[in-house]
C-alpha positions in Angstrom: 72.1 35.9 265.4 68.9 35.4 263.5 67.7 31.9 262.2 64.7 30.8 259.8 63.5 27.7 259.1 63.3 27.1 255.1 61.0 24.9 253.8 60.6 23.0 250.2 59.5 20.5 248.8 60.2 18.7 244.4 57.1 17.4 242.9 57.1 16.1 239.1 53.8 16.5 237.8 53.1 15.1 234.1 50.5 17.4 232.6 49.3 18.3 229.6 46.7 21.6 228.8 46.2 24.1 226.0 45.2 27.6 227.1 43.9 30.1 225.2 42.9 33.4 227.1 42.1 37.4 225.7 42.4 39.0 228.9 41.1 42.3 230.5 42.7 44.1 233.6 41.1 41.4 235.8 41.4 37.9 236.2 39.4 35.3 238.3 40.7 31.9 240.3 40.7 29.5 243.3 43.5 28.3 245.1 43.0 25.8 247.6 46.0 24.4 249.9 45.4 22.0 252.2 48.7 19.9 254.4 49.4 17.7 257.0 52.3 17.0 259.5 52.7 14.5 261.5 55.8 14.8 263.9 56.9 13.7 267.4 55.4 15.8 269.1 51.9 16.0 266.9 50.0 16.3 264.1 48.8 19.2 262.4 46.0 19.6 259.7 45.7 22.9 258.1 43.3 23.9 254.8 43.9 27.6 253.1 41.3 28.6 250.2 41.5 32.2 248.7 39.6 34.0 245.9 40.2 36.3 243.3 37.7 37.5 240.5 38.9 37.8 237.2 36.5 38.3 233.9 38.0 37.1 230.6 36.3 37.3 227.2 37.2 33.4 226.0 39.3 31.3 227.8 40.4 27.7 227.6 41.4 26.4 231.3 42.7 23.3 232.8 41.7 21.9 236.1 44.1 19.6 237.5 44.0 17.6 240.7 47.5 16.0 241.9 48.1 13.6 244.8 51.6 13.8 246.3 52.4 10.6 249.0 55.5 11.0 250.7 57.4 8.8 252.9 61.1 10.1 253.9 63.5 8.2 256.1 65.6 10.5 257.7 68.5 10.9 261.4 69.4 13.8 263.5 70.9 15.4 260.8 68.9 17.6 258.9 69.4 15.9 255.4 66.7 13.0 254.4 66.1 10.5 251.9 61.9 10.6 250.5 60.0 7.9 247.7 57.5 10.2 246.0 55.0 9.1 243.6 52.3 11.1 242.0 49.6 10.4 240.6 47.7 13.4 238.2 44.6 13.4 236.7 43.6 16.3 234.6 40.2 17.8 233.0 40.1 20.6 230.2 37.2 22.7 229.5 36.7 25.7 227.7 34.2 28.7 229.3 33.3 32.3 228.3 32.2 34.8 230.8 34.1 34.2 234.2 36.3 31.4 235.2 37.2 29.8 237.9 40.5 27.3 238.8 40.9 25.3 241.5 44.1 23.6 243.0 44.5 21.0 245.4 47.7 19.2 247.6 47.9 17.2 249.6 51.3 15.8 251.6 51.1 13.4 254.7 55.0 12.8 256.6 56.1 11.3 259.5 59.3 10.7 261.4 61.1 10.7 264.7 62.0 14.1 264.3 61.4 16.8 262.8 64.4 18.5 261.5 63.0 20.2 258.5 59.2 20.7 257.6 58.1 20.3 254.2 55.1 22.9 252.6 53.1 23.6 249.9 54.5 25.5 246.9 51.2 27.1 245.8 51.5 28.9 241.7 48.9 31.3 241.2 47.5 32.6 238.1 48.0 36.3 237.7 46.7 39.5 234.9 49.0 39.0 231.5 49.1 43.0 230.6 50.3 43.5 227.1 51.6 47.4 228.0 52.7 48.5 224.4 48.6 48.5 224.5 49.3 51.4 226.8 51.0 54.3 224.7 47.5 55.6 223.3 45.5 55.1 226.5 46.9 58.0 228.2 48.0 58.9 232.1 44.7 57.6 233.3 44.3 53.9 232.0 48.5 53.2 232.8 47.2 54.2 236.5 44.1 52.2 236.5 46.8 49.6 235.0 49.3 49.9 237.3 46.6 50.1 240.3 44.7 46.4 238.5 48.7 45.0 238.6 49.5 45.8 242.2 45.7 45.2 243.1 46.5 41.1 241.7 49.8 41.1 243.3 48.7 41.7 246.7 45.7 39.1 246.3 48.6 36.3 245.5 50.8 37.7 248.6 48.2 37.7 250.7 46.8 34.2 250.0 49.7 32.8 250.3 50.2 34.5 254.0 47.0 33.2 255.2 48.3 29.6 253.9 51.3 30.3 256.1 49.4 31.7 259.1 47.0 29.1 259.5 49.6 26.8 261.1 52.0 29.6 261.7 52.1 28.3 266.1 52.2 25.0 265.9 55.4 25.9 263.0 56.9 28.3 265.0 56.3 26.3 267.9 58.1 23.1 266.2 61.1 25.2 264.6 64.5 25.2 265.6 64.3 28.7 264.3 62.1 31.6 265.1 61.3 32.4 261.6 59.5 30.3 259.0 60.2 31.2 255.7 57.9 29.7 252.4 59.2 31.2 248.1 56.2 31.6 246.7 56.7 31.7 242.4 53.9 33.7 241.0 52.4 32.4 237.6 54.7 35.7 235.9 57.5 34.8 237.3 58.4 36.4 240.2 59.6 35.4 243.4 58.5 36.2 246.6 59.8 35.3 250.0 57.2 35.1 253.0 58.3 35.3 256.8 56.0 34.1 259.5 57.6 35.3 262.7 56.1 35.9 266.2 57.0 39.4 267.0 57.3 38.9 270.9 59.9 35.9 270.6 61.7 37.8 268.7 62.0 41.6 270.0 66.1 40.5 271.3 67.2 40.9 267.9 66.8 42.2 264.3 64.3 40.0 262.3 66.4 39.8 258.4 64.4 38.2 255.6 65.8 38.0 252.6 65.1 37.5 248.5 65.8 36.4 245.2 68.6 38.7 243.9 69.9 39.9 247.0 67.0 42.4 248.3 66.9 41.5 251.7 64.7 43.5 254.8 65.6 43.6 258.5 63.3 44.5 260.9 64.8 46.6 264.1 64.0 45.6 267.7 61.9 48.4 268.4 60.0 47.9 265.6 59.2 44.5 267.0 58.5 46.0 270.5 55.7 48.2 268.6 54.3 45.4 266.6 54.2 43.2 270.0 52.5 45.4 272.1 49.6 46.0 269.3 49.1 42.6 267.9 48.9 39.3 269.9 49.2 37.0 267.2 51.7 35.9 264.6 52.5 38.3 261.4 53.5 37.7 258.1 56.0 39.4 256.0 56.3 39.7 252.4 59.8 40.8 250.4 59.8 39.9 246.9 61.0 42.2 243.8 57.6 42.9 241.6 56.7 40.8 238.2 58.4 42.1 235.0 54.8 42.7 233.7 53.7 45.7 236.8 57.3 46.7 236.6 56.7 47.2 233.0 53.3 49.7 233.8 54.9 51.6 236.6 57.5 52.9 233.9 54.8 53.3 231.3 53.4 55.4 233.6 56.2 57.5 234.2 57.2 58.0 230.6 53.2 58.7 230.1 53.4 61.3 233.3 56.3 63.3 232.3 55.0 63.8 228.3 51.7 65.3 230.0 54.3 67.4 232.0 56.6 68.3 229.6 59.3 67.2 232.1 61.7 64.1 231.7 61.3 60.8 232.8 63.3 60.1 236.2 65.3 56.5 235.7 64.3 53.7 237.9 67.8 51.6 238.6 66.8 49.4 240.5 64.2 46.5 240.5 60.4 47.8 242.3 61.1 45.8 246.0 57.3 45.5 247.0 57.3 44.7 251.3 54.1 43.6 253.0 53.6 42.4 256.4 50.2 40.8 257.8 48.8 39.7 261.1 47.2 36.9 262.4 44.3 37.3 260.1 45.8 37.5 257.1 44.7 41.3 257.0 47.1 43.9 255.2 49.4 46.3 258.0 48.8 48.8 254.9 48.8 52.5 257.5 51.6 51.4 260.4 54.0 54.2 260.7 57.3 52.2 262.7 58.9 54.0 265.4 62.1 53.3 263.8 62.9 52.8 259.9 63.2 49.7 258.0 66.6 48.8 256.1 65.8 47.8 252.4 68.3 46.2 250.1 67.5 47.0 246.8 68.6 44.8 243.7 70.2 47.3 241.7 72.7 49.2 240.6 74.5 51.4 243.6 74.4 54.9 241.9 76.0 57.5 244.3 73.4 59.7 242.5 70.4 57.5 243.1 67.2 58.0 245.4 65.1 55.9 247.4 61.5 56.3 247.2 58.2 54.7 247.2 54.7 54.3 244.9 52.7 55.9 246.1 49.1 55.3 244.8 46.9 57.5 246.0 49.1 60.3 243.8 50.3 57.3 241.0 53.9 58.5 241.2 57.4 57.6 243.3 57.9 59.7 246.2 60.3 60.0 248.6 57.9 60.8 251.9 59.1 59.0 254.8 61.8 57.0 252.8 66.1 58.0 252.4 69.0 56.1 250.7 71.3 55.0 253.8 74.9 55.3 252.2 76.7 52.8 255.3 77.9 51.2 252.2 78.6 52.8 248.7 77.9 49.1 247.3 74.4 48.3 247.9 71.4 50.1 247.2 70.3 50.5 251.2 67.3 52.0 252.1 65.5 53.3 255.3 61.6 53.3 255.5 59.1 54.0 257.7 56.1 52.5 256.3 55.3 49.7 254.0 55.0 50.3 249.6 56.7 49.4 246.9 60.2 50.3 247.0 63.3 51.1 244.1 65.7 53.7 243.5 65.4 56.3 240.6 67.8 59.0 239.5 66.5 62.5 238.4 66.6 63.9 234.9 69.0 66.4 235.9 70.8 64.3 238.3 71.2 61.6 235.3 73.3 64.2 233.2 75.8 64.2 235.7 75.6 60.4 237.1 76.1 59.5 233.3 78.9 61.9 232.8 82.8 61.0 232.1 84.0 62.4 235.1 84.6 60.0 237.7 86.6 58.3 235.2 88.4 61.4 234.5 89.4 62.9 237.5 90.9 59.7 238.7 94.0 58.3 239.0 93.1 55.0 236.7 92.3 58.2 234.4 95.6 60.0 234.8 97.7 56.7 234.3 95.5 55.5 230.9 97.6 58.4 229.6 100.8 56.9 229.5 99.5 53.4 227.9 98.0 53.0 224.8 98.6 54.5 221.4 96.0 57.1 221.6 97.8 60.1 221.4 98.6 59.2 217.6 94.9 58.7 216.1 93.0 61.3 214.7 91.0 62.5 217.8 94.4 63.4 219.2 96.3 64.7 216.4 92.9 66.9 216.4 94.1 68.4 220.1 97.5 68.6 219.0 96.8 70.6 215.5 94.3 73.3 217.7 97.4 74.2 219.3 99.1 75.0 216.6 96.0 76.6 215.2 96.1 79.0 218.2 100.1 79.3 217.8 99.6 80.7 214.2 96.8 83.4 215.7 98.6 84.5 218.4 101.0 85.3 215.7 98.8 87.3 213.4 97.6 89.0 217.1 100.7 90.6 217.1 101.4 91.4 214.4 98.0 93.1 214.2 98.7 94.4 217.7 101.8 96.6 215.7 99.8 97.8 212.7 97.3 99.0 215.1 99.6 101.1 217.2 99.3 104.2 215.9 95.3 104.1 215.7 94.8 103.2 219.2 97.3 106.0 220.0 94.9 108.7 218.4 91.7 107.3 220.0 93.4 107.2 223.6 94.6 111.6 222.7 91.5 111.6 221.4 89.3 110.1 225.2 92.2 112.3 226.8 91.2 115.1 225.5 87.2 115.0 226.0 88.1 113.8 229.1 89.7 117.0 229.9 86.3 119.4 228.9 84.7 117.9 232.3 82.1 116.0 229.6 81.4 118.9 227.2 80.8 118.1 223.6 83.3 119.9 220.9 80.9 121.0 218.0 82.8 121.3 214.6 81.4 124.0 212.9 78.1 124.2 214.5 76.1 125.9 211.7 77.2 122.7 208.9 77.3 120.3 211.0 74.3 118.3 212.9 74.2 116.1 215.9 73.7 112.4 214.7 71.1 110.7 217.5 71.3 107.3 217.6 69.5 105.5 214.8 66.5 104.4 217.3 65.4 106.9 218.8 66.5 109.7 215.7 64.0 107.0 213.5 61.9 106.6 216.6 58.5 108.3 217.3 58.0 111.3 219.5 55.6 111.6 222.2 54.9 115.1 220.7 52.6 117.7 219.6 53.6 116.9 215.9 52.6 113.7 214.1 54.3 110.7 215.3 56.4 108.9 212.9 55.0 104.9 211.4 56.9 101.9 211.9 57.4 100.8 208.1 58.9 98.7 206.5 61.3 101.5 205.2 61.9 102.8 208.1 63.1 99.3 209.9 65.4 98.5 206.9 66.9 102.3 207.4 67.1 101.6 210.8 68.8 97.8 210.2 71.2 99.5 207.8 72.3 102.0 210.1 72.9 99.6 213.4 74.9 97.3 210.7 77.3 100.3 209.2 78.1 100.9 213.0 78.4 98.0 214.0 81.6 97.4 211.5 82.5 100.8 212.3 82.9 100.7 216.0 85.0 97.2 215.4 87.5 97.9 212.8 88.0 101.7 214.7 87.8 100.5 218.1 85.4 103.5 218.7 81.5 105.2 218.0 81.6 107.8 215.2 80.6 110.4 218.3 84.1 110.3 219.8 85.6 111.1 216.5 83.3 113.8 215.7 84.0 115.3 218.9 87.5 114.7 219.0 88.4 116.3 215.5 88.1 120.3 216.8 91.1 119.4 219.3 93.5 116.7 217.6 92.3 117.3 214.1 92.8 114.9 211.6 94.2 111.4 213.2 94.8 107.9 211.4 91.6 107.0 213.5 90.1 109.7 211.3 91.8 108.1 208.4 90.7 104.6 209.2 86.9 105.7 210.3 87.0 107.2 206.7 88.1 104.5 205.0 85.6 102.2 205.9 82.7 104.1 205.5 83.6 104.4 202.0 83.5 100.4 201.6 80.6 99.8 204.2 77.9 102.4 202.6 79.5 102.8 199.0 81.0 100.0 198.3 79.2 96.6 196.7 76.8 94.4 198.2 79.9 92.0 198.6 82.2 94.0 200.6 79.3 95.5 202.6 79.0 91.7 203.7 82.2 90.4 203.8 83.2 93.4 206.3 79.7 92.7 208.6 80.9 88.6 208.3 84.9 90.0 209.5 83.1 91.6 212.3 80.7 88.9 214.0 83.3 85.9 213.8 85.8 86.2 216.3 88.6 84.2 214.9 88.7 87.2 212.2 87.8 89.9 214.8 90.0 89.7 217.0 92.6 91.0 214.8 90.4 94.9 214.5 91.7 97.4 217.0 90.4 97.6 220.4 91.1 100.5 223.3 91.0 98.0 225.9 92.2 95.1 225.0 94.9 93.6 222.8 94.0 91.3 220.4 96.8 88.9 221.6 94.2 88.9 224.4 91.6 88.0 222.3 93.2 86.1 220.7 93.7 83.9 223.4 90.4 84.2 224.7 89.1 82.7 221.7 91.4 79.6 221.8 90.5 78.9 225.6 87.3 79.3 224.8 87.4 77.0 222.3 89.3 73.9 224.5 86.7 74.5 227.4 83.9 73.8 225.1 85.7 70.0 223.8 86.5 69.4 227.5 83.2 70.3 228.5 81.8 68.4 225.9 83.9 65.4 226.5 83.5 65.9 230.5 79.2 65.0 229.7 80.1 62.2 226.6 77.7 59.3 226.5 79.9 56.5 225.2 78.2 53.9 223.3 77.2 50.7 223.8 78.9 48.8 221.1 82.3 47.2 222.6 81.7 48.5 226.3 80.7 46.2 228.3 81.7 47.9 231.7 79.4 51.3 230.5 76.3 51.4 232.7 73.6 50.4 229.8 71.1 52.9 231.1 74.2 55.7 230.0 74.5 55.1 226.6 74.0 56.8 223.4 71.4 54.4 222.6 69.7 54.6 225.8 69.4 58.5 225.7 68.2 58.7 221.4 65.5 56.0 222.9 63.9 58.2 225.0 64.0 62.3 223.1 63.2 64.2 226.3 65.9 62.4 227.8 67.8 63.6 225.2 67.0 66.9 224.8 66.9 67.0 229.2 70.5 66.2 229.0 71.2 67.9 225.8 69.9 71.4 227.1 71.7 71.0 230.8 75.1 69.9 228.8 74.6 73.2 226.3 74.0 75.6 229.2 76.7 74.0 231.0 79.3 74.1 228.3 78.4 78.0 228.0 79.3 78.7 231.4 82.6 77.0 231.3 83.8 78.4 227.7 82.8 82.2 228.9 85.4 81.8 231.7 87.8 83.3 229.5 85.6 85.9 227.9 84.6 86.9 231.0 88.2 87.0 232.3 88.4 89.3 228.9 85.7 91.5 229.9 87.0 92.6 233.2 90.6 93.5 232.0 89.4 95.6 229.0 88.2 98.5 232.0 91.6 99.1 232.2 93.3 101.6 230.3 96.5 102.4 229.3 97.3 104.7 232.0 95.8 102.4 234.9 98.5 102.0 236.9 97.0 98.4 237.6 97.2 97.9 234.0 100.3 95.4 234.0 99.0 93.4 237.3 96.1 93.2 235.3 97.3 91.4 232.5 99.4 89.2 234.6 96.9 87.9 236.1 95.1 87.5 232.8 97.8 85.6 230.9 98.1 83.6 234.3 94.6 82.3 234.3 93.9 81.8 230.5 97.3 79.9 230.7 96.3 77.5 233.4 92.5 77.2 232.0 94.1 76.0 228.7 96.4 73.8 229.8 93.7 72.2 232.4 91.0 71.5 229.5 93.8 70.4 227.3 94.8 67.7 230.3 90.4 66.7 230.7 90.3 66.2 226.9 93.6 64.0 227.2 92.5 61.6 229.7 89.0 61.2 227.7 90.9 60.1 224.6 93.0 58.3 226.8 90.0 56.7 228.7 87.5 55.7 225.4 86.8 53.3 223.1 88.7 54.5 219.8 85.1 54.5 217.8 83.8 56.4 220.7 86.8 59.2 220.9 86.3 59.7 217.3 83.2 60.6 217.6 84.1 63.0 220.3 86.3 64.1 217.4 83.7 64.4 214.6 81.4 66.6 217.5 84.2 68.6 217.9 85.1 69.6 214.5 81.2 70.1 213.9 81.6 73.1 216.6 84.9 74.4 215.6 83.1 74.5 212.0 79.8 75.9 213.5 81.7 79.2 215.2 83.8 79.5 212.2 81.7 79.8 209.3 78.1 79.0 209.8 76.9 81.5 213.0 79.1 84.5 211.1 77.0 83.6 207.5 73.2 83.3 209.6 73.9 87.0 211.1 75.2 88.1 207.9 72.7 86.6 206.1 69.8 88.1 209.0 71.0 91.5 208.0 71.9 91.2 204.2 68.6 92.3 203.0 68.7 95.8 204.6 72.9 96.1 203.5 71.0 95.7 199.7 68.3 97.8 200.3 71.0 100.2 201.2 72.6 100.4 197.7 69.2 100.6 196.2 68.7 103.9 198.5 71.8 106.8 197.6 69.8 109.1 199.9 70.3 106.8 202.8 73.5 106.0 202.4 74.6 109.6 201.8 73.0 110.9 205.0 74.5 107.4 207.2 77.8 108.2 205.4 78.4 112.0 206.4 76.8 111.6 210.0 80.3 108.9 210.6 82.5 111.0 208.8 81.0 114.8 210.2 84.7 116.4 209.5 84.6 116.2 205.7 81.9 118.5 205.3 83.5 121.0 207.9 87.2 120.4 205.8 85.1 121.4 202.3 83.8 124.6 204.2 86.6 126.0 205.6 87.9 125.6 202.0 85.2 127.5 201.0 86.1 130.1 203.0 90.1 130.1 202.5 88.8 131.3 198.5 86.3 134.2 199.6 88.6 137.8 199.9 89.2 139.6 202.5 90.9 136.6 204.3 87.6 135.0 206.0 88.8 132.6 206.9 91.4 133.7 209.2 88.9 134.2 211.7 88.0 130.4 211.9 90.8 128.6 212.9 91.6 125.0 211.9 92.4 122.7 214.4 95.5 121.4 215.0 96.6 118.4 212.8 97.9 115.4 213.7 100.4 113.7 211.2 98.1 112.4 208.4 98.8 109.0 207.7 97.4 107.0 204.2 95.8 103.9 204.8 94.1 102.1 202.0 91.2 100.8 201.3 92.5 97.0 201.6 94.2 97.7 205.4 90.8 98.7 206.6 89.7 95.7 206.0 
């Protein structure tokens, strides 16, 4: 069992003083304290003086002398009654340059027994730092300010420790507890607890020192034995949170370092705790490495993502060396350390993204129960969710009709692929004298490494390449295959429905108006319209389901990582509010990038499943099984994401739900119109350029539909005398279907 004896004194002082100061980082003060203790065991007198140097430009100081006489009357109990008379005399003086302040306090106590020890409480002056002035000073100036503030704090604690250690032997001998503690209030308002104990006399049990705000330091017995082996006299342990101005300086250093390194600053989740150990002479024991870690309890939020760190004065940054988080009590911030310094808990920028998410509330029993309470289901955000499923049902119906409409085209393409496979990859040429092989648009116009003069990458070459690429994209999307397969299959199958669609698409894309060209390209890059186009690998229903599932997945991801507003939310962590993120643009940018990346990965899962399914052709014996697995995944994925979304809407406030709804609606409009419009505008100059260059347009048209030239040549041969056409047998022609321009679109 650990006992401690706490002393306090109450003194009423009436004084008036006016202090005006303009200070730099260094200050100067002198503190002198003397106390006289008389008891049944003896009389103890002690005097302690400490000096600190401070430089000020202009400063008005007040010198105060206080005389206190206390005559308590006590019995064997721990209570005492005292009458105190106080006489205060003060003088004021103004000086420029170096200033010094002296304070003297004396007390006399008599009694039959000592159960409570009265000591003097000394308030020392500290440096006042304007943190806003650090903004333009740079990292070096901030580090210098931090070092100066920490040095001033160390001097304050050292002065108190010396004062207490001077009479430590007598106090420990007269006290009933093995630890004597004194509370010290700094001029900045920080409360420090200084405890004096004899390591050799406490080696059988741990020594625990508690401070303001629930902070605590526990020294294990193994460390006490280690100290007893190295030190002969008593030691003093100082524990307490750093002053607010020192904390502000440390946060300023963190912010400026992150800005200079273009990275997000970590978030401080606890009050920095300063722990210092002094020997019997009042010297700081700074180079000790303990054989067993000390246990620290910090004042702050016990976030599971928080990590324990200490302030490395040499590096000027927080470090994890020798410090780790103890998870024995999840409701407290408990750290273990093998050395002494200033300790705190921080959350890194990436971990900050996950710790400030809604995942803990959504994936919990409370979140699930919230589904069955309230009227969240009738509000606008929930209605938006319900309408999305109506939209999904509509596009599934349209996709079903599109599959039926494209059946003939896909049959023709399947036949063409089968015929091409039967020839063992040998390309069948149709009238080689009349139809030239169409090269890749980039390879055709790229300079060739030969003896011929290389082509120049001129602006005309670029517009020509971009226009050809755009037309090929339109053809592939509206037909379901490229022009090369159509050309190779013509000699085997003749004209098919696929050739008809390709011809009509090429006519609209090459010879049509500029608006029709742009509309065709817009359809290709709009996922909410492109699902209705034919494709050999997947059906329109499968692609429409993937598009809908991707929308629900992105909405669910944004709900999980949604930042609640501080307005009306008292249970929200203040550092996780939307206002807190907006106040730190770099932190907000890192979070936005991470959430965007996670949303991209989650939203791409249905597309990845669709790509895996697209490898299964119609003659694949596993196609039915793959299709069943695909639909099970899409349905399960959509239900899970929508459940997450519903729990989120039932859990958050009405304001947050509406903010999320408008953000989700914006993302839907972006994918529906904004993104395809931007892509279309990017190629619009090339398509407009093609409208004014008819020769290039006709060349692209003949490359897409080479069978038209073959048909014309056959017609000429049939008209020649002697039946020359009989020597050139026409390929077997499949049934010709009439397709107008509107159906091709």
